[in-house]
C-alpha positions as CSV (number, residue, x, y, z in Angstrom):
1,M,-103.2,-23.9,-58.0
2,F,-99.8,-25.4,-57.3
3,T,-99.4,-29.1,-57.3
4,A,-96.3,-30.8,-55.8
5,S,-95.9,-34.5,-55.6
6,G,-99.6,-35.2,-56.1
7,A,-100.8,-33.0,-53.2
8,S,-102.8,-29.9,-53.8
9,R,-101.3,-26.8,-52.2
10,R,-102.3,-23.2,-52.5
11,L,-100.0,-20.2,-52.3
12,C,-101.2,-17.9,-49.6
13,F,-100.2,-14.2,-49.7
14,E,-102.3,-13.2,-46.8
15,R,-101.1,-12.5,-43.3
16,L,-101.2,-15.2,-40.9
17,G,-102.7,-14.0,-37.6
18,S,-102.9,-10.4,-36.6
19,E,-99.3,-9.3,-37.1
20,P,-98.8,-5.5,-37.0
21,P,-97.2,-3.9,-40.0
22,P,-93.4,-3.4,-39.7
23,A,-92.4,-0.1,-38.2
24,L,-90.0,2.3,-40.0
25,N,-86.9,3.0,-37.9
26,F,-85.5,6.5,-38.8
27,A,-82.5,6.3,-36.5
28,P,-80.2,4.8,-39.1
29,I,-81.3,7.4,-41.7
30,V,-80.6,10.2,-39.3
31,D,-77.2,8.7,-38.5
32,I,-76.2,8.6,-42.1
33,I,-77.4,12.1,-42.8
34,L,-75.4,13.4,-39.8
35,Q,-72.3,11.6,-41.0
36,L,-72.7,13.2,-44.5
37,I,-73.1,16.6,-42.9
38,C,-70.0,16.1,-40.8
39,F,-68.0,14.9,-43.8
40,Y,-69.1,17.9,-45.9
41,L,-68.1,20.3,-43.1
42,F,-64.7,18.6,-42.8
43,V,-64.0,18.7,-46.5
44,A,-65.3,22.2,-47.0
45,G,-63.2,23.5,-44.1
46,S,-60.0,22.0,-45.6
47,I,-60.5,23.6,-49.0
48,Q,-58.5,26.9,-49.1
49,S,-58.8,29.6,-51.7
50,R,-55.7,31.6,-52.3
51,D,-57.2,34.0,-54.8
52,D,-56.9,37.6,-53.9
53,P,-60.1,39.3,-54.8
54,S,-58.5,42.7,-55.3
55,V,-56.4,41.3,-58.2
56,R,-58.2,41.9,-61.5
57,L,-57.0,39.3,-64.0
58,P,-56.2,40.1,-67.7
59,V,-58.6,39.0,-70.4
60,M,-57.9,35.9,-72.5
61,S,-59.9,35.2,-75.7
62,S,-58.8,31.6,-76.3
63,P,-61.8,29.2,-76.4
64,A,-59.6,26.2,-75.8
65,A,-58.5,27.3,-72.3
66,V,-58.7,24.5,-69.8
67,E,-58.2,24.3,-66.0
68,E,-54.8,23.0,-65.0
69,L,-53.7,20.8,-62.1
70,P,-54.0,22.2,-58.6
71,V,-51.1,24.4,-57.8
72,E,-49.0,24.5,-54.7
73,L,-47.7,28.1,-54.9
74,V,-50.0,31.0,-55.7
75,V,-48.3,34.3,-56.3
76,N,-50.6,37.4,-56.3
77,V,-49.3,40.7,-57.6
78,R,-51.7,43.5,-56.8
79,A,-52.2,46.7,-58.7
80,D,-50.4,48.7,-56.1
81,G,-47.3,46.5,-56.5
82,S,-47.8,44.5,-53.2
83,L,-47.1,40.8,-53.4
84,T,-48.4,37.7,-51.6
85,V,-47.3,34.0,-51.9
86,N,-49.9,31.5,-50.6
87,D,-51.6,34.4,-48.8
88,L,-48.4,35.5,-47.0
89,P,-47.4,39.1,-47.7
90,V,-43.8,39.5,-48.9
91,E,-41.5,42.2,-50.2
92,W,-40.0,41.8,-53.7
93,E,-36.6,41.2,-52.2
94,G,-37.9,38.3,-50.1
95,L,-39.9,36.6,-52.9
96,K,-37.3,33.9,-53.7
97,A,-36.7,33.1,-50.0
98,L,-40.4,32.8,-49.3
99,M,-41.0,30.6,-52.3
100,I,-38.2,28.3,-51.2
101,A,-39.7,28.2,-47.7
102,Q,-43.1,27.4,-49.1
103,G,-41.7,24.4,-51.0
104,G,-41.0,26.1,-54.2
105,H,-37.6,24.6,-55.1
106,A,-36.8,21.8,-57.4
107,S,-36.1,18.6,-55.5
108,A,-36.0,14.8,-56.1
109,A,-39.5,14.5,-54.5
110,G,-41.1,16.6,-57.2
111,Q,-41.4,20.1,-58.5
112,P,-44.3,22.2,-57.3
113,S,-46.3,24.2,-59.8
114,V,-46.6,27.9,-59.6
115,S,-49.7,30.0,-60.4
116,I,-49.1,33.7,-61.1
117,R,-52.1,36.0,-60.6
118,I,-51.0,39.5,-61.7
119,D,-53.3,42.5,-61.9
120,R,-53.8,43.7,-65.5
121,R,-53.0,47.2,-64.4
122,Q,-49.5,46.0,-63.5
123,S,-46.5,46.4,-65.8
124,F,-44.8,43.5,-67.6
125,A,-41.6,44.2,-65.6
126,Q,-43.3,43.0,-62.4
127,L,-44.4,39.8,-64.2
128,D,-40.9,39.3,-65.5
129,R,-39.5,39.6,-61.9
130,V,-41.7,36.7,-60.8
131,L,-40.9,34.6,-63.9
132,T,-37.2,35.2,-63.4
133,T,-37.5,34.1,-59.8
134,C,-39.3,30.9,-60.9
135,R,-36.6,30.2,-63.5
136,D,-33.8,30.8,-60.9
137,L,-35.5,28.2,-58.6
138,G,-35.7,25.7,-61.5
139,L,-39.5,25.5,-61.5
140,P,-40.7,24.4,-64.9
141,R,-44.5,24.3,-64.2
142,V,-45.4,28.0,-64.1
143,S,-48.8,29.3,-65.2
144,I,-50.2,32.8,-65.6
145,R,-53.8,33.0,-64.6
146,T,-56.2,34.9,-66.8
147,T,-59.9,35.4,-67.1
148,T,-62.4,35.3,-70.0
149,E,-63.9,38.4,-71.6
150,D,-67.3,37.9,-69.9
151,A,-65.9,37.5,-66.4
152,P,-65.7,40.5,-64.1
C-alpha cells in the first residue's frame, strides 16, 4: 500500500476499461531496411577493384606485412608484357604520359601513391622501367604488391 498525505492509495497496474493492445506498425521498419539496402547498393557500386586477375603476384614470406593506404594509381604488368594503369591499357612508351594524365605527378595538392602489380613471370627489367618512371615523376610513395605463400 502506498500512503501519501494521510490518504490510502493503491497502485493499479491493470488496464482501465477495455483498451485494445497497441498495434505494431511495420512501415517504419520497412523504410529503414529499404534505406539500408539502397545505401549498401550505392556504396558497393562505388567501390572499384583495379586488380587484374591474370597477374600472378610474387610470393612474400614476411609475417609483418600490413596493408597500406588506398592507392590512386595501380600499374599492372602482365606476363605477356602488356601494361595497364587504373584499368586503362597503355604501351610502354606512353606510360609516363598516362600516369601524368591520371594524376600521377607531384603537385602542391599532394602526391598520389602508386601500387605496382607485376606478374612473377616478368623480368626485373620491366619492374625497373615502372620504378624509373615513378622516380622521374617525383612520386615517393610507390609500393610493389606481393602475395603470401598460401595465396593462389
